[in-house]
N, C-alpha and C positions, 0 to 999 in steps of 0.2 A: 499855110499853117498844119504845124503835127494834129495828125486826126486818130482820134483814140477812139474805138469802140468797147464797148461798157456792156458785155450779157449775161442777164442776170437770169439763172439757170428757172427752171420749169416754168410754173405760171399757168391756170387755170385750171382745167383739168387736172391736170399733174404735179400735183403738192410737193414733189420729190419727197425728201427726209423727215420723219415725222417724229421726235418724241422730247418727253418732258415739257410740254408746253409750247417748243419751237417746230414751224412747219417752213420747211426751207425755202421754198416761193415766197413767202411774206417778209421772212428775213434777209433773203440775197434781194430781195427790190429795194426793199428800205437802205440796203448796203451801198445798191449802185447806182441810186438816187444820190447819196451824198459824198462818192466818186466822183460823180460828173459833176456836180454844185464844185469841187476842190481843184477839179483836173482845170473848169474852167474858168474858176478864179489864177490859178495858176498858167491862162492863156493858151490853155489848149483847145481844138474842135473835138469835140464829146459827141458819139451818136450811139444809141442805147437803141438794143433789142426789144425790149421792153418797156414803158412807163406803169406800165399798170399790170391786171391780174389777166395777161391775158395768154392763152399758149400757140407755140409756134415750133414746126416741127423739128430737129438738128438742121437739115439742109435749110430749112429756109432762113437761118439763125446765121449759116455761114454766108450765104446769098445775099445778105442783107449786107452785112458787115463788108462784103467784096465790093455789091454797089457803090457803097461809102468811100471805096477806095481809100480805106483806116490805114495805119502805118503800123498799129500793132491791136490785136483782138484779145480781151480780156473777161473769160469766162468766172464768176462767180457761185460760189456753192458752198455747201458746207454736207457733210460725212454723216453715216451712222454705218453699223454694223460692227460694232464691239470695242472699234479701237478708241485712241488718244490720239488728239494732238493734230498742227498742220502740215498740210503738203502739197506741193503745187506739182502739175503737170506739163508736160508739152509733147509734140506728137512723138512717133518712133524712131522716125528718120529727120532728120530735121537739119537744116546749115548750121554751122560753127555760131551763126550770129544769135539763130535765137537759144541755144544754149548757151551762150554768154546772157542776153536778157531776162532767161530763168534765173541764171544766178543773182543779177544785181536786184532782181524783183525779192526774191526770196531770202536774199540778204539784209533787204528793207524789210521787209515786214515782220521778219522775226527780231530785227534788232527792238521792233516796235511791241510786240505782243509777248514775248518770253517775261515781261514783268509779271503779266497776267497770270502766271502759272501754264501756258500753254507749250505743249512738247512741241520741239522740231521732229517731226518726222521723216524731213528730207525730199531730195528734190528727184521726182520720176517723170517714167515718160508714159505714151498710153496708147493706145490706137482710138480715140475718141473722134467721133464725126466731126464737132465741130473746131479741132484741132486739124485734123486729117484735109477738111474740106474749104477751111479759109485760104485766100491767098495772099495774107502776110502773116508777121511774126504771132502766134498767136499761144497762150498759156492758160491753163485753168488749174484755180486756186480754190482749194479747201480749206474754211475755215477751223474746221474744228469738227467735235463729233454729238453731234445732237442726242447721243442714249447712251452718252456715259456723263462724268462729272466733268468734261468740258461745256454741258449745257447750262451750267451755272456761266460761266466764262464768257459764252457767246451771248449770252443776254443782257451781261451790259453795255451798258452805252458807253463808256470809257473804253472798253474793248472794241467796239465797232468802233469809234473816232479812231484808237490808234493800228486797227488792222488799214482803216480807209488811208490814217496820213503814210502809213510803210509803202501801201502799193503806191500814192502820187509821188512819192520821195523816189520810192523805183525810176517811174517813167521819168521824172526829171534828173536822173541822173544817167539814162540811157540817152534823152533825148538832146542833152545838153540846156545850151541858155535858150527861155523864151524871149519872145516879143513884147513886147509891152502895148498895149491898144491905144489909152490913153496918156496925154500930158498928166503927170505926178509932182506933186513936194517930194523934194529932198530934205531930211533931216537928220542930225546927229545922233538924235536916241530916237527910240522907238514911242515913247513916253511925248517926245516932241508931234511925231509924223501922229498920233492920235489926237492930242490937241490942239493941232496945227500955228503951234507957237516955234518961234527961231527957226525960221522955214532959210536954207542953205543955195536954193534955186531949185530949178527942176529939173524931170529926166521926161525927158521926151518921146513922144510915141514910137512907136517904130523899134528903140532902140531895143539890141538884144542883150539880154542880162541874166546870171544865175542867180540862182539866191544861196545867199550863203546863211543868212538865219530866217527863222520865221515863228510869230506869233500869233495867236487869234485871231489881230487886229494886223498886223506888220510885217513887212518884208525886209528884210537890208538885202539890197540888190547892187551887183557890183556885175563890170563888165568884163573882170578880171577876176576867172574861176579858182575860189580858194582864199579871194584877197576881200578882207571886208570892205564893205560899199556905202552906201547912205540908207537911211529909212524909209522908207513910204509905206505909206495908207494903202491895204488890198485891193481895195474900194477904187481908189484913182487908177490906180493901173489897167486896172479889168474889165472895171464898170464905167469908170466916169463918174461918178459921183463919191462925194465925202459921208 
């Protein structure tokens, strides 16, 4: 199973950026947990630097991800310093694969958040320790600036939802098909999947599938990328519960 490491920046004695009532260490932890939940539902194995208000040195963050043998490291932050907009970073010297990963995640995040008025500050490189010391492809995301008008966007739950959705969509595009954990009913429509009516067969556990469309409770899963498939209930595919 593909392993994703989510690094919620700062924590404990390190508050990170602070402005307009927003505290970076708290915001990123909430978002990191939401990303963890959504990625697990999508069939990924997820490791976390922290799940509470704990401080870790930068080198320890990288060591934890390396020990987990993650396939991708994602560090979650927001910014301060008078700017406006979203940006993301990879290490200054990286393989072409990492560059492509950054492009995919950036594209997916921007497609979700620009409707909230968040500017696109572009894709960048930096000599950040968590990017330099991780053994896998790594990216650091800055969700916006807490000390500018971005703060009003950052505090909205709808922004957090779309931000997380963009990250998850990017991860799914990078790693392709997910593997279903449990047997799930297949339905013609999303409403049928929710109600359990008009079942058209079963999607067996272990099937490799692509996500064609998604709603809050259902997925349209297909074995052929880009082609519509069957609607299934998210919880059946990944948790084994209706």
